[in-house]
VOGUTI-617508 format. One record per atom (N, C-alpha, C): residue in three letters; residue number from 1; x, y, z. Coordinates in pm, whole numbers, padded with zeros to 5 digits. Example, Ala and Ser with C-alpha at 12.3 -4.5 7.8 and 13.67 -1.06 7.14 Angstrom:
<rs>
- type | seq | east | north | up
- ala | 1 | 01319 | -00569 | 00780
- ala | 1 | 01230 | -00450 | 00780
- ala | 1 | 01320 | -00330 | 00780
- ser | 2 | 01285 | -00225 | 00708
- ser | 2 | 01367 | -00106 | 00714
- ser | 2 | 01290 | 00003 | 00787
</rs>
This chain:
<rs>
- type | seq | east | north | up
- met | 1 | 01605 | 00522 | 00442
- met | 1 | 01478 | 00575 | 00395
- met | 1 | 01497 | 00643 | 00261
- gly | 2 | 01395 | 00634 | 00181
- gly | 2 | 01401 | 00695 | 00049
- gly | 2 | 01360 | 00840 | 00050
- gln | 3 | 01391 | 00905 | -00060
- gln | 3 | 01351 | 01044 | -00081
- gln | 3 | 01300 | 01058 | -00223
- phe | 4 | 01211 | 01153 | -00245
- phe | 4 | 01170 | 01187 | -00379
- phe | 4 | 01125 | 01331 | -00383
- val | 5 | 01123 | 01387 | -00502
- val | 5 | 01082 | 01525 | -00523
- val | 5 | 00955 | 01524 | -00605
- val | 6 | 00858 | 01603 | -00562
- val | 6 | 00734 | 01618 | -00637
- val | 6 | 00736 | 01756 | -00698
- arg | 7 | 00729 | 01762 | -00830
- arg | 7 | 00732 | 01889 | -00900
- arg | 7 | 00591 | 01931 | -00941
- ser | 8 | 00578 | 02057 | -00974
- ser | 8 | 00457 | 02114 | -01031
- ser | 8 | 00335 | 02099 | -00940
- ile | 9 | 00354 | 02122 | -00812
- ile | 9 | 00241 | 02124 | -00719
- ile | 9 | 00192 | 02269 | -00716
- glu | 10 | 00062 | 02285 | -00734
- glu | 10 | 00005 | 02419 | -00736
- glu | 10 | 00030 | 02490 | -00603
- asp | 11 | 00051 | 02621 | -00611
- asp | 11 | 00080 | 02701 | -00492
- asp | 11 | -00032 | 02690 | -00387
- his | 12 | -00158 | 02685 | -00433
- his | 12 | -00268 | 02679 | -00336
- his | 12 | -00269 | 02545 | -00262
- val | 13 | -00220 | 02439 | -00324
- val | 13 | -00212 | 02309 | -00257
- val | 13 | -00106 | 02315 | -00147
- ile | 14 | 00009 | 02372 | -00179
- ile | 14 | 00116 | 02385 | -00080
- ile | 14 | 00070 | 02474 | 00035
- ala | 15 | 00005 | 02584 | 00002
- ala | 15 | -00044 | 02675 | 00106
- ala | 15 | -00144 | 02604 | 00197
- gly | 16 | -00233 | 02527 | 00140
- gly | 16 | -00331 | 02455 | 00220
- gly | 16 | -00266 | 02354 | 00312
- leu | 17 | -00166 | 02282 | 00261
- leu | 17 | -00094 | 02185 | 00344
- leu | 17 | -00018 | 02254 | 00457
- lys | 18 | 00038 | 02370 | 00429
- lys | 18 | 00110 | 02444 | 00533
- lys | 18 | 00015 | 02490 | 00643
- val | 19 | -00105 | 02534 | 00605
- val | 19 | -00205 | 02573 | 00704
- val | 19 | -00244 | 02453 | 00789
- lys | 20 | -00269 | 02339 | 00724
- lys | 20 | -00307 | 02218 | 00799
- lys | 20 | -00195 | 02177 | 00895
- ala | 21 | -00070 | 02186 | 00850
- ala | 21 | 00043 | 02151 | 00936
- ala | 21 | 00048 | 02245 | 01057
- arg | 22 | 00031 | 02374 | 01032
- arg | 22 | 00035 | 02471 | 01141
- arg | 22 | -00078 | 02444 | 01240
- leu | 23 | -00199 | 02417 | 01189
- leu | 23 | -00312 | 02389 | 01277
- leu | 23 | -00292 | 02261 | 01357
- ala | 24 | -00221 | 02165 | 01298
- ala | 24 | -00191 | 02039 | 01368
- ala | 24 | -00073 | 02055 | 01464
- gly | 25 | -00004 | 02168 | 01454
- gly | 25 | 00109 | 02195 | 01543
- gly | 25 | 00233 | 02113 | 01511
- val | 26 | 00249 | 02080 | 01383
- val | 26 | 00367 | 02002 | 01342
- val | 26 | 00436 | 02072 | 01226
- pro | 27 | 00566 | 02047 | 01208
- pro | 27 | 00635 | 02104 | 01093
- pro | 27 | 00574 | 02055 | 00962
- phe | 28 | 00584 | 02140 | 00860
- phe | 28 | 00528 | 02109 | 00728
- phe | 28 | 00579 | 01975 | 00676
- glu | 29 | 00710 | 01954 | 00683
- glu | 29 | 00768 | 01830 | 00631
- glu | 29 | 00712 | 01708 | 00704
- ala | 30 | 00699 | 01717 | 00835
- ala | 30 | 00644 | 01606 | 00913
- ala | 30 | 00498 | 01581 | 00875
- phe | 31 | 00423 | 01688 | 00853
- phe | 31 | 00282 | 01674 | 00816
- phe | 31 | 00268 | 01603 | 00682
- val | 32 | 00349 | 01645 | 00585
- val | 32 | 00344 | 01582 | 00452
- val | 32 | 00389 | 01436 | 00462
- arg | 33 | 00493 | 01409 | 00538
- arg | 33 | 00542 | 01272 | 00555
- arg | 33 | 00433 | 01183 | 00617
- asp | 34 | 00366 | 01234 | 00720
- asp | 34 | 00260 | 01156 | 00786
- asp | 34 | 00141 | 01134 | 00693
- thr | 35 | 00109 | 01235 | 00613
- thr | 35 | -00001 | 01224 | 00517
- thr | 35 | 00030 | 01117 | 00412
- leu | 36 | 00152 | 01116 | 00362
- leu | 36 | 00192 | 01014 | 00265
- leu | 36 | 00194 | 00876 | 00329
- arg | 37 | 00243 | 00868 | 00451
- arg | 37 | 00248 | 00739 | 00521
- arg | 37 | 00107 | 00683 | 00539
- ala | 38 | 00012 | 00769 | 00572
- ala | 38 | -00126 | 00724 | 00592
- ala | 38 | -00190 | 00680 | 00460
- ala | 39 | -00148 | 00740 | 00349
- ala | 39 | -00207 | 00708 | 00218
- ala | 39 | -00143 | 00586 | 00154
- ala | 40 | -00029 | 00541 | 00203
- ala | 40 | 00048 | 00435 | 00136
- ala | 40 | -00011 | 00295 | 00144
- pro | 41 | -00066 | 00250 | 00258
- pro | 41 | -00115 | 00111 | 00263
- pro | 41 | -00226 | 00085 | 00161
- leu | 42 | -00221 | -00033 | 00100
- leu | 42 | -00323 | -00070 | 00003
- leu | 42 | -00452 | -00110 | 00074
- ser | 43 | -00565 | -00070 | 00016
- ser | 43 | -00695 | -00111 | 00069
- ser | 43 | -00721 | -00256 | 00025
- gly | 44 | -00824 | -00316 | 00080
- gly | 44 | -00860 | -00451 | 00042
- gly | 44 | -00889 | -00463 | -00107
- ser | 45 | -00965 | -00367 | -00160
- ser | 45 | -00999 | -00373 | -00303
- ser | 45 | -00876 | -00350 | -00391
- glu | 46 | -00782 | -00269 | -00344
- glu | 46 | -00658 | -00249 | -00420
- glu | 46 | -00574 | -00377 | -00421
- lys | 47 | -00573 | -00449 | -00309
- lys | 47 | -00500 | -00576 | -00303
- lys | 47 | -00562 | -00677 | -00399
- val | 48 | -00695 | -00681 | -00403
- val | 48 | -00764 | -00771 | -00495
- val | 48 | -00729 | -00735 | -00639
- ser | 49 | -00730 | -00606 | -00670
- ser | 49 | -00695 | -00562 | -00806
- ser | 49 | -00553 | -00602 | -00842
- leu | 50 | -00462 | -00592 | -00746
- leu | 50 | -00323 | -00630 | -00770
- leu | 50 | -00311 | -00779 | -00799
- ile | 51 | -00386 | -00861 | -00725
- ile | 51 | -00386 | -01006 | -00749
- ile | 51 | -00445 | -01037 | -00886
- glu | 52 | -00555 | -00969 | -00921
- glu | 52 | -00616 | -00992 | -01053
- glu | 52 | -00521 | -00951 | -01165
- glu | 53 | -00450 | -00841 | -01146
- glu | 53 | -00351 | -00797 | -01245
- glu | 53 | -00242 | -00903 | -01261
- phe | 54 | -00196 | -00958 | -01150
- phe | 54 | -00093 | -01062 | -01153
- phe | 54 | -00144 | -01184 | -01230
- lys | 55 | -00268 | -01226 | -01200
- lys | 55 | -00325 | -01342 | -01267
- lys | 55 | -00339 | -01319 | -01417
- arg | 56 | -00378 | -01196 | -01458
- arg | 56 | -00388 | -01166 | -01602
- arg | 56 | -00252 | -01174 | -01669
- gln | 57 | -00151 | -01130 | -01598
- gln | 57 | -00016 | -01127 | -01657
- gln | 57 | 00050 | -01264 | -01656
- tyr | 58 | 00031 | -01342 | -01548
- tyr | 58 | 00106 | -01467 | -01532
- tyr | 58 | 00019 | -01593 | -01533
- gly | 59 | -00113 | -01577 | -01540
- gly | 59 | -00201 | -01692 | -01536
- gly | 59 | -00238 | -01727 | -01394
- pro | 60 | -00326 | -01825 | -01378
- pro | 60 | -00370 | -01861 | -01243
- pro | 60 | -00255 | -01915 | -01159
- ile | 61 | -00267 | -01893 | -01030
- ile | 61 | -00166 | -01941 | -00936
- ile | 61 | -00197 | -02087 | -00904
- lys | 62 | -00100 | -02173 | -00928
- lys | 62 | -00117 | -02316 | -00902
- lys | 62 | -00025 | -02356 | -00788
- pro | 63 | -00082 | -02406 | -00678
- pro | 63 | 00005 | -02446 | -00566
- pro | 63 | 00091 | -02566 | -00605
- ala | 64 | 00211 | -02571 | -00551
- ala | 64 | 00301 | -02682 | -00580
- ala | 64 | 00245 | -02812 | -00524
- thr | 65 | 00177 | -02804 | -00412
- thr | 65 | 00115 | -02921 | -00350
- thr | 65 | -00036 | -02897 | -00346
- pro | 66 | -00115 | -02991 | -00395
- pro | 66 | -00260 | -02974 | -00390
- pro | 66 | -00309 | -02951 | -00247
- pro | 67 | -00406 | -02861 | -00227
- pro | 67 | -00454 | -02831 | -00092
- pro | 67 | -00503 | -02953 | -00016
- glu | 68 | -00565 | -03048 | -00086
- glu | 68 | -00615 | -03168 | -00016
- glu | 68 | -00500 | -03250 | 00042
- asp | 69 | -00383 | -03249 | -00026
- asp | 69 | -00267 | -03321 | 00027
- asp | 69 | -00214 | -03251 | 00153
- ile | 70 | -00214 | -03120 | 00150
- ile | 70 | -00168 | -03044 | 00267
- ile | 70 | -00259 | -03072 | 00386
- leu | 71 | -00391 | -03068 | 00363
- leu | 71 | -00485 | -03095 | 00472
- leu | 71 | -00470 | -03237 | 00525
- arg | 72 | -00454 | -03333 | 00436
- arg | 72 | -00437 | -03471 | 00478
- arg | 72 | -00312 | -03487 | 00564
- asp | 73 | -00202 | -03426 | 00519
- asp | 73 | -00077 | -03434 | 00595
- asp | 73 | -00092 | -03369 | 00733
- glu | 74 | -00164 | -03257 | 00740
- glu | 74 | -00187 | -03191 | 00870
- glu | 74 | -00269 | -03279 | 00962
- arg | 75 | -00374 | -03338 | 00909
- arg | 75 | -00460 | -03426 | 00991
- arg | 75 | -00384 | -03548 | 01042
- glu | 76 | -00296 | -03600 | 00958
- glu | 76 | -00221 | -03720 | 00995
- glu | 76 | -00095 | -03689 | 01074
- gly | 77 | -00069 | -03559 | 01095
- gly | 77 | 00046 | -03519 | 01177
- gly | 77 | 00180 | -03538 | 01112
- arg | 78 | 00185 | -03533 | 00980
- arg | 78 | 00315 | -03548 | 00910
- arg | 78 | 00393 | -03421 | 00908
</rs>
């Protein structure tokens, strides 16, 4: 597992997180870890933005095999 340090977090932010951790009945570190874990997955719109960014940088994605050939092969059981 990775580690990182976040600097320059305002004291009131840390205090608020500590209160939330205490109210949730979990250690501060576990609360922050769970909060980050919940925030990490990309939303649908973020995934779309990532694909659009990729297309702008590398051009449109062209499949190696045309989709109609793949469908034909599937139908014919190849």
